N, C-alpha and C positions, 0 to 999 in steps of 0.2 A: 555448417554455416560460419564462414570466417567473419570476424568482426571488421566492419568498415565504418567510416565516418557516418554514412547514411544509416547503417543499422544502429549505431550508437544514438543517433538522433531519434530513431524510431523507439528505442528503449526509453529514452527520457520522455518522449511524447506519450507513450503508453501510460506512464505513471501520472502524467498531468491529466490525461483523458479520464482515467478512472476516478481521480480525486475530484475533478471538475464535476463529473456526474454525481458523485456522492454528495458534494456540497449543494448542487442544484436541487437534488431530491429533498434535502433538509430545508432549503430556502423556500421551496414550494409548499411546505406544510402551512396550513391556515395560520396567518399571523406571523409567519417566520419565527417560531418560538425560540430558536437557538441563535437568532440574530446573525445569520450567515450572510457573508458578502464575498464575492469573487471579483477581483479587479485585474486589469491588464496594464502592465507598464512596459511598453515596447514589446520585447519577446518574452518577458517574464510574466508569470501568473501568481498573484497574491491571494491567499486564502485566509479568511478571518471568520471567527465565530465568537459572538459576545458571550454565549452561554456555555461554551466549551473552551476553557482557557489553555488546553494542552497543546504542545507544539504540533501534534498530528493535524490539528485543525487551524493552526496559525503559522503558516510558513509560505515561503516564496520558492517557486520552482521555475526552471527554464533559464534561458540565456540572460545574463545580467548585462546591462549597458550602463556605463559610468554616468551618463547624463540622466538616468532614471533613478539612481540610488536615493537622492534626496527626497523624491516624491514617494518612493516606497516607504522610507523611514517615517515620513510625515503621515502617511496613511495609517500606520499602526500607532504612532504617537497620539494622533487625534482620537483614537479609540482606546488609549491607555492600555495597550496590550504588548507584551513581549512576544517575540517571534523568532523564527530561524530562517536562514537562507539555505536551501538545499541545492548545491552547485555540482554539476557534472563536469568532467574534464573538458567538455565542449562548451560549457555554459558561461565562460567568462574569460577575461584576459588579465594580464598582470596588473594593468592600471586599475581595473575595477577592484581587484583584491587588495591592492595597496590602498585604494580609497576606503574600502571597508575597514581596514585596520586603522586608518586615520580617524574614522568616525566612531571608533570604539568597539568594533567587532573582532572576534578571533575564531579560528578554526577549533571546534570543540570535539570533533570526531569524524568517523567515516561510516559509510553504509554501502553495502555491496548491492549492485544491480546485476542480476543473473539472467541468462537467456538460453533458449534452445529453439531449434527448428521444430515446429509442430509436426507430429508424426504419429502413426498408429503405434499402440503400445501393447506389449504382452502383459495382460493383467493377472499375474500369478500372485494372488493375495496371500499374506501370511495366514497360517492356520487359525481358524476361529474368527477371522476378520471379514466383515461385509461392508461395502460402500454403496451408497445410493444418494440421489439428490434429496435435499431437505424438503419435507412436506410443509404446507402452509400452516399447519397447526403445531409445528415443532420449533418455532422461533424462541420460545422461552427455554427450551432445552439447549438450543444453539447458544443463547445468551448465558446460560448457567455454565456451560463448558468454557465459553469465552472468558467469563469473569474468573472462574476458579483457576484456569490455566494461565492467565496473565497476571493474577494477583489483584485484580480489581475487587472492590467490595461488592458483595451480592446485593447491596442496596441499589446498585446500578443495573441489575439484571433487566428490569422492565424497559429501561431506556435503550440498552443495547439491543434488546429484542425489537423494539419499535423502529429504531434507526436502521436496522437491517431489513426488517419487513418491508419498509417503503422502497428499498432498493430492489428487492426480489421481484417486484412487479414491473420494473423498468426494463426496457430492451437491453440485452447484453449481459445481465447479471445471472449467475448460477451459484447455488449454495449446495454444500455437500455435508453429509454426516457419515462417520465411520463407527461401526459397532465392533466390539471385541467381546466374544463369548456372549453375544446378544445384548450387551450393555453399551449405551451411548458413550463413546470414548474420545472422539476427535471431530473437529469441524474444519471446513475450508470454504473459500469463496473465490470466484473468478469473474472478471469483467472482460467482455469481448467488444472491440470496436474496430471495424474494418478488418484488416488482415492481421491484427495483433490481439493477444489475450494476456491479461494481467492476473497473476495469482495474488490477490489482494490481501488475503488473511488466511491464517491457519493456526490451530491450537490443539493441543492434546492434554487431556487430564493427566496430572502427575502419575497416577497409579498405572497408566497404560503407556508411558513413554518407553522407548527402546524396543518397541515391537513392530516397527516398520510402517506405522499408520500414516505418517506424513509423507514418506516416500511413495506409498500407494496412492494417497490423495493427489500428489503431484502428477503421477503417471496418469491417473484418471482425468485430471484437468488437461494435461497435454493431449491425450487422446480425444477428449471432447472438443478441444480447440481445433484439432485437425479435422474432425468430422464436420465442423461448422465452417470450414474453409479458411481458417487462419494459417498464416505462414510462420509466425513466430510467437513464442510464449515467454513472458517476462515475469520476474519476481524480484523482490527486495528482501534483504536480511542483514543482520549484523555480521560484519566480516569475521570469518573464522568460527562462527557459532554452530550450534547443532543444526539450525535451519540451513545454514550454508552447506554443511555436509550432506543433509538430506537432498538439497537441490542438485548437488553434484552426483549423488547416487541415482537421481532420476534423469541424469544426462544433461543437466544444465551446466553452463560455464560462466565464468566471470566476464561481464561486459565492461564494467568499470567500477571504481570505488567513488561514490558520491561524497562530497565534503559537506559537513554541517558547520555553519557559522552562526555563532550567538553573540549577543551584545554583552560586554562587561557590565557587571552589576552597577558600577559607579559611573557609567558613561551616560 
């Protein structure tokens, strides 16, 4: 599947779709305890959470329009929250980026968006490895792996478990767990919407890294996306990272490098 402008737009929309559904699920909890809001500014989507200050939940995705920038900045300033712009090569023009620089933003990094055509996979698992979908009673296990593998405090385990449990009952979400020698070792998630599927998260416990678990989980998700009628599978990762290499091993290729823009501390 050769990269075209239409496919690149589909990759970006896939990321917006899964994030929108994730935020909607949290906003629909009784009383909206995380203070979640999603707002549209022209072709851009702004995500905000009062209770979760991290950039993952406070960012802007989609095409930026110069005449919308002031409104976007005001949206977050009114909520006293720092945020990031996540900009794809299709997502803006030189005037908008110049305007971002003039109001105190700078490009702080890159993030890789990967993709492949959904297709049947040969599931030759590494020795001693098993993969299946996560059961309803295993979200605390999922959260424990999530926390330990990503360096989060185990104090957040219950919150990670609950935030993902509410997604699992929504249309399009699937969760996976991998066992190594019968021990829980890795987890992954996927969100399907229309003809695209997003590999939204994956993590492996440090003791089990280097054994092919994430490549196997990617191939399982690609196969499941194909069986559900998807045409394309999308993922995001740090450029040149281990995750990037795993995605290439699973047959994914670079769609584009997404730019991250942050505000200078004294701006």
